[in-house]
C-alpha positions, 0 to 999 in steps of 0.5 A: 679823615673820616669821610676817606676812610669810610669811602674806603671801607664802602668800596672794599664792600663789593655787595654794597658797591653792586648796591650803589650801582643798581640805586644809581641806576634807578637814580639816572632813570628817574632823572632822564624820565623827569627830563623828558628824554626817556618814557615821554610816550608811556601814555601813548596807547601802543598795544591792544587791551591787556597785550600779553608779553612777547615771550608768553606769545599770543596773536601775531596781528595788529589790532583793526582800524576803527570803523568810521561812523556809519550813516543812518540806514533808511527807514521806511517806516518814517516818511520824513527821515530822509528829509531831516537826514538832509537837512543835518547834512546841510548844517540846519536842524529838523526845524530849520534852524541853522547850526553855526557850529555844524561845520566845525563839529563835522571837521572834528569828528573827521579828524577824530575818526582818522585819529582813532583809525590811525591809532587802531592800525599802530596797536600791537597785539603783544608787547615786549613785557606786555600792556595794561587795560588801555595798551600802555607799555608796562615797561615804560609806565613802570619807568615813569612810576619810578619817578614819582615813587622814588622822588616821593621817598627821597624828598619825604626822607629829607624832610623827615630827617630835616625836621628830626634833626632840628628838634633833636639838636634843640632838645638835646642841646638846650635840655631842661624844659625844652627837652621835656617838650619835646620829649613829650611831643615825641611820646604823642607820636610813638604812642599812635600806631604808624599807619593811624597816624599817616592815615590820620594826616592823609584824612586832615589834608584831604588832597591828593597829590605827590605833595600831599604825599610827602607832607604826609610821610614827612611829618609822621617820620620824623621820630627817629632820626629825632630820638638818635640825634637828641642821644648824640647831642647829650653826649656831644655838648660836654665834650671839650671842642664844644667848652672851648667853642663856649669859651671864645665867646660862640653862640648857641646856634654855632656851636649846634650846627658849626661844631656839633652837627658835623660830628653827628652828621653821619647818624642823620645820613644814615637814618635818611638812607633808611627812611627813603627805603621805608617811605617808597614802600608807604608811598606804594601802600597809600596809593594801593589804598587810594590815599596816594597819588591822584588819577593821571599820575602813575607810580609803582603804588597806582600800578599795583592797585590797578593790578589787583584787578587784572590778577582775576583775568590772569593779566599778571604782567603789570603787577610783576613789573611793579613788584620786581622793580620795587624790591630790586630798588629797595633791597639794593638801597637796604644792603647799601644802607647796611654797609653805609652804616658799617663805614661811618661808625666811628667805632670801626678801625680803618 
């Protein structure tokens, strides 16, 4: 009944529904990108280096094909230069040793030359929204980067809310020494600034990767959900339906997660939606500072890290693409979170 009422209030909020549509569009894009249905070719160097956006302008010609490696010119001052060249052409080194890999190397060099020439012909002088220093399409790169940033935000928020809910439930329900221990543990975490705590965990793990970032954010972000869930369990454990469950012999675990948790789950849901926004921004900051995704993995943070050097050269389009995408998602998620909090608040009348 509460779920139907919450959905009715949420659906009546036009801003919330538009924000939900934007969030779902981003999630659909992430799913299509992860499955390889879109932007699977984002690493193709389709443009020249720092290709400007088409609406800005630029030369309307494609890049010239790569020039094949030319033969060494004759050296009139070296009487055996021509003999050495002839021997190498036949697969024989200058000391008369036959190179067994000469034919394979020649074939690979020829293929590399053909590939470079083809890549040179295919490169475009301008792209719809510009290219980076390697000639990657910025729009495709931004979509691929959203996959990393959003997945990190969602999974890290799920881990943080899971830990916070578990710790808060045990602490609030058990009370006594157990509650004192978790409060002491919570006080230690909150006494250290969050940025320093994140960097400390990053230094301990010492490995760069998406899983590492998820662990860093999840293990440092559980304090907010813990505080709220603990307060809810302290309030609900003395209510009549919990006492009735105790009277019929329900176990502590069943009372904690079978009876109390369904009545406080809206708090965990709202906390998760809030943490997703915070963790997406945290991943961007970590990647910007060099503690984030490894080389070869693209995210909004790594794009901003590259863009700081491009701004010196006046290449602003990669920064703009990543910043606009992140701002759009974070704004939509924040507006939806506010509306979801109001819709799930049991004090709000239908």
